[in-house]
Structure formats: C-alpha cells, structure tokens
Backbone as ProteinMPNN parsed JSONL, in Angstrom:
{"seq_chain_A": "XXXXXXXXXXXXXXXXXXXXXXXXXXXXXXXXXXXXXXXXXXXXXXXXXXXXXXXXXXXXXXXXXXXXXXXXXXXXXXXXXXXXXXXXXXXXXXXXXXXXXXXXXXXXXXXXXXXXXXXXXXXXXXXXXXXXXXXXXXXXXXXXXXXXXXXXXXXXXXXXXXXXXXXXX", "coords_chain_A": {"N_chain_A": [[35.16, 14.622, 36.629], [32.225, 13.678, 35.091], [29.728, 10.998, 35.088], [28.682, 10.545, 32.521], [30.676, 11.604, 30.817], [32.744, 9.854, 31.482], [31.676, 7.477, 30.521], [31.579, 8.043, 27.751], [34.321, 8.409, 27.274], [35.363, 5.847, 27.938], [34.038, 4.314, 25.977], [35.094, 5.465, 23.655], [37.778, 4.73, 23.963], [37.524, 1.937, 23.659], [36.653, 1.917, 20.987], [38.905, 3.044, 19.616], [40.856, 1.167, 20.337], [39.82, -1.084, 19.107], [40.009, -0.314, 16.388], [42.809, -0.163, 16.157], [43.455, -2.866, 16.595], [42.336, -3.96, 14.299], [43.838, -2.82, 12.232], [46.599, -3.314, 12.84], [47.091, -6.173, 13.818], [49.029, -8.155, 14.714], [51.134, -6.661, 15.88], [49.612, -5.282, 17.728], [48.668, -7.285, 19.481], [51.034, -8.37, 20.66], [52.022, -6.026, 21.827], [49.984, -5.358, 23.649], [50.058, -7.626, 25.32], [52.669, -7.445, 26.395], [52.532, -4.928, 27.641], [50.449, -5.342, 29.544], [51.691, -7.34, 31.01], [53.86, -5.991, 32.169], [52.416, -4.244, 33.804], [51.22, -6.132, 35.515], [53.517, -7.191, 36.764], [54.524, -4.901, 38.111], [52.326, -4.338, 39.766], [52.271, -6.715, 41.257], [54.737, -6.569, 42.626], [54.312, -4.265, 44.153], [52.126, -5.122, 45.69], [53.39, -7.18, 47.105], [55.374, -5.762, 48.553], [53.687, -4.17, 50.097], [52.504, -6.14, 51.63], [54.621, -6.987, 53.278], [55.246, -4.626, 54.608], [52.994, -3.716, 55.986], [52.099, -4.68, 58.806], [49.82, -5.02, 60.49], [47.661, -5.503, 58.819], [48.072, -7.864, 57.426], [47.434, -10.372, 55.16], [47.352, -13.676, 54.032], [46.351, -14.077, 51.545], [46.94, -11.738, 50.182], [49.703, -11.915, 49.793], [49.775, -14.238, 48.265], [48.345, -13.342, 46.027], [50.129, -11.397, 45.121], [52.299, -13.0, 44.383], [51.137, -14.531, 42.313], [50.521, -12.501, 40.48], [53.113, -11.57, 39.869], [54.184, -13.909, 38.777], [52.502, -14.364, 36.479], [52.958, -11.957, 35.149], [55.705, -12.178, 34.638], [55.758, -14.48, 32.959], [54.318, -13.454, 30.818], [56.076, -11.492, 29.904], [58.393, -12.967, 29.318], [57.484, -14.976, 27.598], [55.704, -13.924, 25.447], [54.498, -14.765, 23.042], [53.233, -17.156, 23.655], [51.128, -16.331, 25.258], [49.82, -14.736, 23.384], [48.934, -16.701, 21.641], [46.831, -17.894, 23.013], [45.03, -15.925, 23.107], [42.458, -15.697, 21.701], [40.762, -17.357, 23.264], [40.912, -16.135, 25.756], [39.794, -13.659, 25.079], [37.244, -14.532, 24.394], [36.198, -15.377, 26.862], [36.289, -12.9, 28.137], [34.469, -11.41, 26.556], [32.069, -12.795, 27.078], [31.802, -12.322, 29.832], [31.627, -9.511, 29.763], [29.269, -9.247, 28.283], [27.438, -10.429, 30.054], [27.622, -8.582, 32.13], [26.574, -6.393, 30.761], [23.948, -7.277, 30.379], [23.102, -7.289, 33.036], [23.274, -4.545, 33.563], [21.34, -3.629, 31.758], [19.078, -4.749, 32.892], [18.984, -3.317, 35.293], [18.538, -0.755, 34.249], [16.036, -1.152, 33.155], [14.534, -1.459, 35.439], [14.553, 1.145, 36.3], [13.185, 2.381, 34.318], [14.604, 3.56, 32.153], [14.684, 3.408, 29.398], [16.626, 2.719, 27.496], [17.23, 0.108, 27.577], [16.73, -2.006, 25.709], [18.582, -1.748, 23.58], [20.945, -2.168, 24.988], [20.526, -4.818, 25.813], [20.544, -6.132, 23.348], [23.19, -5.617, 22.435], [24.614, -6.808, 24.54], [23.739, -9.469, 24.323], [24.772, -10.068, 21.808], [27.518, -9.864, 22.379], [27.781, -12.0, 24.192], [27.144, -14.233, 22.579], [29.199, -14.072, 20.645], [31.406, -14.342, 22.339], [31.029, -16.972, 23.324], [31.28, -18.449, 20.953], [33.938, -17.814, 20.311], [35.258, -18.932, 22.465], [34.53, -21.679, 22.457], [35.024, -22.557, 19.803], [37.585, -21.46, 18.581], [38.976, -19.377, 15.998], [41.24, -20.378, 13.354], [43.477, -18.79, 13.132], [45.277, -16.581, 15.134], [45.663, -13.946, 14.442], [43.563, -13.398, 12.684], [41.472, -13.717, 14.453], [42.072, -11.629, 16.13], [41.612, -9.43, 14.476], [38.855, -9.778, 14.077], [38.02, -9.478, 16.703], [38.817, -6.843, 17.01], [37.002, -5.572, 15.252], [34.593, -6.056, 16.605], [35.085, -4.76, 19.023], [35.355, -2.149, 18.066], [32.79, -1.718, 17.001], [31.27, -2.097, 19.335], [32.355, -0.034, 20.893], [31.645, 2.212, 19.318], [28.826, 2.02, 19.423], [28.598, 2.329, 22.158], [29.469, 4.974, 22.486], [27.413, 6.309, 21.118], [25.24, 5.524, 22.728], [25.979, 6.627, 25.217], [26.004, 9.317, 24.542], [23.338, 9.795, 23.963], [22.039, 9.386, 26.295], [20.56, 10.85, 29.153], [22.051, 12.108, 31.899]], "CA_chain_A": [[34.595, 14.094, 35.413], [30.958, 13.038, 35.436], [29.523, 9.631, 34.621], [28.487, 10.562, 31.069], [31.982, 11.777, 30.198], [33.489, 8.605, 31.673], [31.105, 6.52, 29.579], [32.043, 8.395, 26.408], [35.763, 8.143, 27.224], [35.545, 4.398, 27.884], [33.59, 3.835, 24.669], [36.088, 5.91, 22.675], [38.953, 3.866, 24.111], [37.172, 0.678, 23.0], [36.613, 2.178, 19.555], [40.274, 3.192, 19.111], [41.543, -0.116, 20.501], [39.301, -1.934, 18.043], [40.615, 0.114, 15.116], [44.219, -0.573, 16.205], [43.497, -4.318, 16.419], [42.0, -4.249, 12.904], [44.912, -2.372, 11.349], [47.89, -3.93, 13.193], [46.768, -7.214, 14.8], [50.205, -8.787, 15.31], [51.778, -5.678, 16.751], [48.701, -4.949, 18.821], [48.638, -8.368, 20.455], [52.296, -8.408, 21.411], [52.1, -4.799, 22.615], [49.037, -5.476, 24.763], [50.568, -8.651, 26.239], [53.84, -6.904, 27.095], [52.057, -3.841, 28.496], [49.738, -5.926, 30.684], [52.672, -8.079, 31.814], [54.579, -5.006, 32.982], [51.48, -3.794, 34.84], [51.105, -7.212, 36.492], [54.751, -7.246, 37.551], [54.557, -3.745, 39.017], [51.279, -4.545, 40.757], [52.705, -7.795, 42.135], [55.799, -6.069, 43.51], [53.687, -3.34, 45.104], [51.345, -5.931, 46.639], [54.345, -7.883, 47.957], [55.956, -4.792, 49.482], [52.638, -3.786, 51.045], [52.318, -7.257, 52.552], [55.696, -7.01, 54.266], [55.316, -3.359, 55.333], [51.786, -3.475, 56.768], [52.004, -5.84, 59.697], [48.509, -5.217, 61.099], [46.651, -5.943, 57.846], [48.646, -8.94, 56.622], [46.596, -11.504, 54.786], [48.114, -14.555, 53.153], [45.812, -13.903, 50.191], [47.659, -10.638, 49.551], [50.99, -12.436, 49.353], [49.487, -15.166, 47.172], [47.994, -12.506, 44.874], [51.365, -10.787, 44.635], [53.082, -14.059, 43.706], [50.461, -14.866, 41.063], [50.703, -11.368, 39.565], [54.506, -11.587, 39.418], [54.339, -15.081, 37.918], [51.872, -14.125, 35.181], [53.679, -10.867, 34.506], [56.968, -12.719, 34.127], [55.465, -15.345, 31.815], [53.929, -12.584, 29.712], [57.267, -10.822, 29.358], [59.347, -13.937, 28.781], [56.852, -15.799, 26.559], [54.493, -13.235, 24.973], [53.83, -15.5, 21.965], [52.353, -18.146, 24.274], [49.915, -15.607, 25.662], [49.15, -14.322, 22.15], [48.272, -17.858, 21.032], [45.577, -18.202, 23.718], [44.256, -14.69, 23.122], [41.035, -15.867, 21.367], [40.03, -17.938, 24.393], [40.832, -15.077, 26.774], [38.805, -12.694, 24.597], [35.922, -15.152, 24.491], [35.768, -15.274, 28.255], [36.046, -11.476, 28.398], [33.222, -10.997, 25.913], [30.942, -13.378, 27.814], [31.66, -11.559, 31.083], [31.134, -8.182, 29.399], [27.861, -9.387, 27.912], [26.658, -10.652, 31.278], [27.559, -7.279, 32.797], [25.631, -5.583, 29.992], [22.59, -7.725, 30.71], [22.796, -6.794, 34.379], [23.027, -3.108, 33.423], [20.044, -3.454, 31.089], [18.051, -5.066, 33.882], [18.893, -2.175, 36.21], [17.895, 0.346, 33.527], [14.619, -1.491, 33.018], [13.93, -1.175, 36.734], [14.434, 2.607, 36.419], [12.492, 2.862, 33.119], [15.497, 4.477, 31.453], [14.33, 3.404, 27.995], [17.715, 2.285, 26.622], [17.514, -1.275, 27.927], [16.693, -2.91, 24.57], [19.871, -1.666, 22.885], [21.94, -2.838, 25.838], [20.274, -6.254, 25.765], [21.013, -6.616, 22.052], [24.664, -5.593, 22.431], [25.069, -7.811, 25.504], [23.493, -10.789, 23.74], [25.761, -10.231, 20.741], [28.809, -10.132, 23.022], [27.76, -13.347, 24.77], [27.212, -15.195, 21.468], [30.554, -14.008, 20.091], [32.307, -14.916, 23.338], [30.872, -18.426, 23.359], [31.88, -18.967, 19.716], [35.391, -17.665, 20.42], [35.761, -19.851, 23.482], [34.285, -23.065, 22.083], [35.598, -22.879, 18.51], [38.38, -20.307, 18.138], [39.427, -19.411, 14.612], [42.553, -21.007, 13.193], [44.561, -17.815, 13.207], [45.133, -15.569, 16.188], [45.575, -12.627, 13.803], [42.187, -13.258, 12.213], [40.657, -13.51, 15.652], [42.344, -10.284, 16.62], [40.872, -8.501, 13.624], [37.43, -9.927, 14.407], [37.872, -8.824, 18.012], [38.897, -5.404, 16.746], [35.729, -5.116, 14.697], [33.559, -6.049, 17.637], [35.399, -3.675, 19.96], [35.041, -0.883, 17.399], [31.324, -1.608, 16.956], [30.805, -1.902, 20.709], [32.747, 1.318, 21.295], [30.801, 3.172, 18.602], [27.494, 1.978, 20.026], [28.721, 2.9, 23.502], [29.51, 6.437, 22.348], [26.044, 6.739, 20.807], [24.412, 5.316, 23.913], [26.364, 7.608, 26.232], [25.627, 10.662, 24.091], [21.884, 9.962, 23.949], [21.545, 9.252, 27.661], [20.6, 12.058, 29.986], [22.551, 11.723, 33.227]], "C_chain_A": [[33.319, 13.332, 35.769], [30.81, 11.677, 34.752], [29.341, 9.566, 33.106], [29.829, 10.689, 30.352], [32.841, 10.521, 30.332], [32.984, 7.534, 30.715], [31.57, 6.77, 28.156], [33.531, 8.077, 26.267], [36.04, 6.647, 27.124], [35.156, 3.831, 26.529], [34.564, 4.259, 23.566], [37.362, 5.08, 22.753], [38.706, 2.509, 23.461], [37.209, 0.832, 21.484], [38.03, 2.251, 18.98], [41.079, 1.905, 19.259], [41.087, -1.074, 19.415], [39.914, -1.599, 16.7], [42.081, -0.315, 15.059], [44.345, -2.08, 15.988], [43.183, -4.72, 14.979], [43.196, -3.953, 12.003], [46.213, -3.13, 11.594], [47.697, -5.064, 14.204], [47.981, -7.84, 15.474], [50.906, -7.881, 16.301], [50.914, -5.381, 17.963], [48.715, -6.029, 19.889], [49.902, -8.398, 21.298], [52.419, -7.189, 22.316], [51.201, -4.894, 23.844], [49.55, -6.484, 25.793], [51.74, -8.106, 27.045], [53.419, -5.812, 28.073], [51.349, -4.386, 29.741], [50.683, -6.709, 31.593], [53.468, -7.139, 32.708], [53.69, -4.51, 34.117], [51.331, -4.869, 35.919], [52.349, -7.306, 37.367], [54.811, -6.109, 38.568], [53.53, -3.92, 40.132], [51.681, -5.633, 41.751], [53.776, -7.357, 43.112], [55.208, -5.135, 44.566], [52.879, -4.107, 46.151], [52.269, -6.673, 47.604], [54.975, -6.962, 48.985], [54.934, -4.363, 50.533], [52.417, -4.896, 52.066], [53.378, -7.226, 53.65], [55.78, -5.733, 55.096], [54.118, -3.117, 56.246], [51.507, -4.688, 57.65], [50.584, -6.084, 60.209], [47.459, -5.708, 60.101], [47.189, -7.035, 56.925], [47.631, -10.047, 56.401], [47.406, -12.368, 53.829], [47.621, -14.462, 51.714], [46.54, -12.785, 49.459], [49.008, -11.103, 49.021], [50.804, -13.41, 48.191], [49.138, -14.394, 45.896], [49.218, -11.843, 44.271], [52.194, -11.801, 43.861], [52.463, -14.42, 42.364], [50.649, -13.746, 40.042], [52.129, -11.338, 39.017], [54.742, -12.755, 38.46], [53.753, -14.832, 36.527], [52.544, -12.979, 34.43], [54.995, -11.34, 33.905], [56.764, -13.607, 32.918], [55.099, -14.497, 30.597], [55.106, -11.864, 29.093], [58.227, -11.796, 28.702], [58.78, -14.734, 27.608], [55.585, -15.124, 26.012], [53.766, -13.997, 23.862], [52.903, -16.583, 22.502], [51.033, -17.501, 24.673], [49.119, -15.188, 24.429], [48.381, -15.491, 21.537], [46.972, -18.229, 21.738], [44.663, -16.977, 23.81], [42.785, -14.893, 22.742], [40.21, -16.424, 22.525], [39.842, -16.892, 25.488], [39.789, -14.042, 26.365], [37.394, -13.252, 24.7], [35.363, -15.06, 25.892], [35.434, -13.82, 28.599], [34.746, -10.979, 27.787], [32.003, -11.553, 26.651], [30.715, -12.602, 29.114], [31.14, -10.152, 30.818], [29.664, -8.209, 29.022], [26.972, -9.608, 29.117], [26.534, -9.353, 32.08], [26.592, -6.343, 32.097], [24.19, -5.976, 30.255], [22.169, -7.245, 32.091], [22.494, -5.299, 34.342], [21.686, -2.828, 32.766], [18.902, -3.743, 32.046], [17.872, -3.905, 34.858], [18.224, -0.993, 35.537], [16.402, 0.096, 33.368], [13.883, -1.189, 34.316], [13.689, 0.324, 36.9], [13.631, 3.212, 35.274], [13.321, 3.877, 32.352], [15.255, 4.48, 29.952], [15.426, 2.938, 27.043], [18.067, 0.82, 26.861], [17.567, -2.209, 26.734], [18.016, -2.91, 23.81], [20.957, -2.371, 23.691], [21.764, -4.345, 25.827], [20.788, -6.83, 24.454], [22.537, -6.673, 21.983], [25.209, -6.67, 23.367], [24.874, -9.223, 24.953], [24.488, -11.077, 22.622], [27.134, -10.561, 21.328], [28.87, -11.55, 23.593], [27.885, -14.397, 23.663], [28.621, -15.23, 20.883], [31.547, -14.644, 21.062], [32.234, -16.427, 23.397], [31.514, -19.05, 22.115], [33.401, -18.914, 19.806], [35.977, -18.668, 21.404], [35.662, -21.305, 23.03], [35.021, -23.441, 20.798], [36.418, -21.702, 17.998], [38.843, -20.478, 16.693], [40.853, -19.93, 14.537], [43.693, -20.021, 13.364], [44.294, -16.783, 14.293], [45.018, -14.172, 15.578], [44.169, -12.374, 13.263], [41.263, -12.981, 13.381], [40.858, -12.103, 16.195], [41.61, -9.25, 15.788], [39.371, -8.559, 13.926], [37.139, -9.253, 15.749], [37.908, -7.312, 17.849], [37.609, -4.849, 16.193], [34.648, -5.042, 15.772], [33.827, -4.978, 18.693], [35.048, -2.322, 19.351], [33.526, -0.662, 17.342], [30.771, -1.341, 18.349], [31.149, -0.503, 21.208], [31.901, 2.379, 20.618], [29.397, 3.21, 19.156], [27.502, 2.565, 21.434], [28.756, 4.413, 23.479], [28.103, 6.955, 22.062], [25.134, 6.63, 22.025], [24.717, 6.364, 24.985], [25.934, 9.021, 25.828], [24.108, 10.881, 24.12], [21.271, 9.875, 25.338], [21.578, 10.591, 28.373], [20.961, 11.632, 31.412], [22.068, 12.691, 34.257]], "O_chain_A": [[33.326, 12.456, 36.634], [31.651, 11.268, 33.951], [29.804, 8.617, 32.474], [30.092, 9.968, 29.39], [33.575, 10.164, 29.411], [33.774, 6.771, 30.159], [31.914, 5.834, 27.434], [33.952, 7.533, 25.247], [36.863, 6.223, 26.313], [35.851, 2.971, 25.987], [34.827, 3.488, 22.643], [37.96, 4.76, 21.725], [39.588, 1.984, 22.781], [37.74, -0.028, 20.781], [38.328, 1.601, 17.978], [41.898, 1.585, 18.397], [41.906, -1.806, 18.858], [40.299, -2.496, 15.95], [42.546, -0.782, 14.02], [45.244, -2.527, 15.276], [43.71, -5.719, 14.49], [43.526, -4.743, 11.118], [46.865, -3.548, 10.637], [48.111, -4.92, 15.354], [47.969, -8.038, 16.689], [51.229, -8.286, 17.417], [51.412, -5.244, 19.08], [48.768, -5.721, 21.08], [49.83, -8.447, 22.526], [52.874, -7.308, 23.454], [51.615, -4.548, 24.95], [49.487, -6.232, 26.996], [51.791, -8.292, 28.261], [53.896, -5.775, 29.207], [51.62, -3.944, 30.858], [50.496, -6.737, 32.809], [53.724, -7.452, 33.871], [54.143, -4.369, 35.252], [51.317, -4.553, 37.109], [52.243, -7.481, 38.581], [55.112, -6.329, 39.742], [53.827, -3.679, 41.302], [51.456, -5.489, 42.953], [53.74, -7.722, 44.287], [55.57, -5.214, 45.741], [52.931, -3.794, 47.34], [51.963, -6.782, 48.791], [55.102, -7.325, 50.154], [55.267, -4.21, 51.708], [52.171, -4.619, 53.24], [53.061, -7.418, 54.824], [56.337, -5.758, 56.193], [54.24, -2.36, 57.209], [50.769, -5.597, 57.27], [50.177, -7.237, 60.351], [46.451, -6.28, 60.516], [46.793, -7.113, 55.762], [47.051, -10.581, 57.346], [48.068, -11.856, 52.925], [48.37, -14.733, 50.775], [46.739, -12.868, 48.247], [49.409, -10.724, 47.92], [51.588, -13.406, 47.243], [49.588, -14.755, 44.809], [49.335, -11.737, 43.05], [52.73, -11.486, 42.798], [53.181, -14.597, 41.38], [50.908, -14.012, 38.868], [52.328, -11.106, 37.824], [55.423, -12.601, 37.446], [54.42, -15.06, 35.518], [52.682, -13.031, 33.208], [55.355, -10.949, 32.795], [57.513, -13.506, 31.946], [55.522, -14.791, 29.479], [55.133, -11.646, 27.882], [58.808, -11.5, 27.658], [59.529, -15.125, 26.713], [54.501, -15.699, 26.105], [52.545, -13.89, 23.746], [51.893, -16.897, 21.873], [49.959, -18.06, 24.449], [47.891, -15.271, 24.423], [47.301, -15.299, 20.978], [46.091, -18.824, 21.117], [43.649, -16.999, 24.508], [41.919, -14.314, 23.399], [39.074, -15.998, 22.737], [38.766, -16.772, 26.073], [38.994, -13.596, 27.192], [36.459, -12.533, 25.051], [34.2, -14.708, 26.089], [34.435, -13.54, 29.262], [34.006, -10.222, 28.415], [31.012, -10.845, 26.826], [29.581, -12.267, 29.455], [30.301, -9.651, 31.568], [28.902, -7.315, 29.39], [25.88, -9.046, 29.202], [25.478, -9.059, 32.64], [25.871, -5.586, 32.747], [23.311, -5.119, 30.343], [21.023, -6.844, 32.296], [21.57, -4.834, 35.009], [20.974, -1.905, 33.162], [17.875, -3.064, 32.019], [16.747, -3.551, 35.21], [17.428, -0.294, 36.165], [15.6, 1.026, 33.439], [12.745, -0.719, 34.297], [12.734, 0.731, 37.561], [13.412, 4.423, 35.25], [12.817, 4.925, 31.948], [15.586, 5.461, 29.285], [15.151, 2.777, 25.854], [19.102, 0.349, 26.39], [18.379, -3.134, 26.732], [18.513, -3.972, 23.436], [21.788, -3.086, 23.132], [22.751, -5.081, 25.832], [21.4, -7.898, 24.443], [23.105, -7.664, 21.526], [26.163, -7.366, 23.02], [25.75, -10.075, 25.102], [24.988, -12.195, 22.501], [27.83, -11.442, 20.824], [29.897, -12.22, 23.487], [28.653, -15.349, 23.801], [29.172, -16.307, 20.654], [32.427, -15.398, 20.649], [33.261, -17.096, 23.509], [32.209, -20.06, 22.214], [34.078, -19.866, 19.419], [37.072, -19.19, 21.19], [36.607, -22.075, 23.201], [35.584, -24.532, 20.71], [35.989, -21.013, 17.073], [39.071, -21.596, 16.232], [41.582, -19.924, 15.529], [44.797, -20.431, 13.723], [43.217, -16.19, 14.355], [44.346, -13.307, 16.14], [43.648, -11.264, 13.373], [40.385, -12.121, 13.309], [39.914, -11.468, 16.665], [41.047, -8.299, 16.329], [38.705, -7.528, 14.018], [36.139, -8.551, 15.903], [37.129, -6.59, 18.471], [37.16, -3.78, 16.607], [33.886, -4.078, 15.835], [32.891, -4.359, 19.2], [34.51, -1.449, 20.033], [33.041, 0.439, 17.602], [29.916, -0.474, 18.533], [30.334, 0.142, 21.869], [31.482, 3.342, 21.26], [28.827, 4.285, 19.346], [26.544, 3.213, 21.854], [28.159, 5.07, 24.331], [27.651, 7.919, 22.682], [24.354, 7.537, 22.313], [23.8, 6.921, 25.589], [25.546, 9.823, 26.678], [23.643, 12.01, 24.281], [20.115, 10.248, 25.535], [22.516, 11.371, 28.21], [20.227, 10.869, 32.04], [22.379, 12.542, 35.439]]}, "name": "protein", "num_of_chains": 1, "seq": "XXXXXXXXXXXXXXXXXXXXXXXXXXXXXXXXXXXXXXXXXXXXXXXXXXXXXXXXXXXXXXXXXXXXXXXXXXXXXXXXXXXXXXXXXXXXXXXXXXXXXXXXXXXXXXXXXXXXXXXXXXXXXXXXXXXXXXXXXXXXXXXXXXXXXXXXXXXXXXXXXXXXXXXXX"}
C-alpha cells in the first residue's frame, strides 16, 4: 500500500470515527476507552513477557513500561467512566500535538515547494486552537465535548481525504 492510499485510509478512519462520535457519543466513549484499555493490557503483558524472555536486551524501562501499560489498561477496564470524564482534556492534548505535527508537516512541504502547505497550516492552527480551548476550559458535558470532537474529527478527516486525493505522490 503506497503513501497516498495510507493517507486516504487514515483520513477516512478519522472521518468515520468523527461521525460515530457525533451520532453515539456515550457509547463511543465507553467503547473507545474499553478497547484502548484491552490493547494496553495486552501490550503490557507482551512487554513484560519479552522483558523476562530476552535476557541480553533487558532494560528496566521495558519492565516499567509494561507495568504502566498494565496499570492504565486495568484502570480503563475497571473504571471506564473515570477515563470518560477526563476525555476532553485528553482530546485537547491530542489536538494540540496533532496540530503541532501538522505545522511540522507544512514546514516540510514548504521546503519542498509542494504547494499544499497553506491548507495544512490552517488545519493545524485550527487543531491547536481547539486543543487549547478543550484543555484550558473544557465544556461542562463530556457528551457535548465528544460531539464537538466528532465534528472536528469528521472535518479533519474530510479535509485529509481531499488533501490526499489532490496530492501527487
């Protein structure tokens, strides 16, 4: 699969995730938290087993990472509502990081004279502003925030599809 197809696939996933968050915010949040918690638990167990089985490449950081992954995975499974309640803050941080990554990508495109840098800068700036607002002053309802997040993911995914389709790789 080439880079253009991966870009379109990633943008479509964002678009569909955004639509799901708009339509079923409560179900979507709990589902995402539980799904990610299971992934963290599995990853933590695998990292722990690898630590004990690979004697020559043992690093204490690997064992610490395994313990943290298992801990967060367990908390997510046992207390998903706690994780759901801090979802706006987590999304805010994610949007800021995504926006910063978008700015870095736009800078690289500008260096290559790719011509699509302005759209990326606008989307990245929008993501950073939204992320800061979500982090500093989250909305009163996690469901409202989830819907807002869904809209931004859907818009970002739609723009990503357009950007990927217009780019020549």
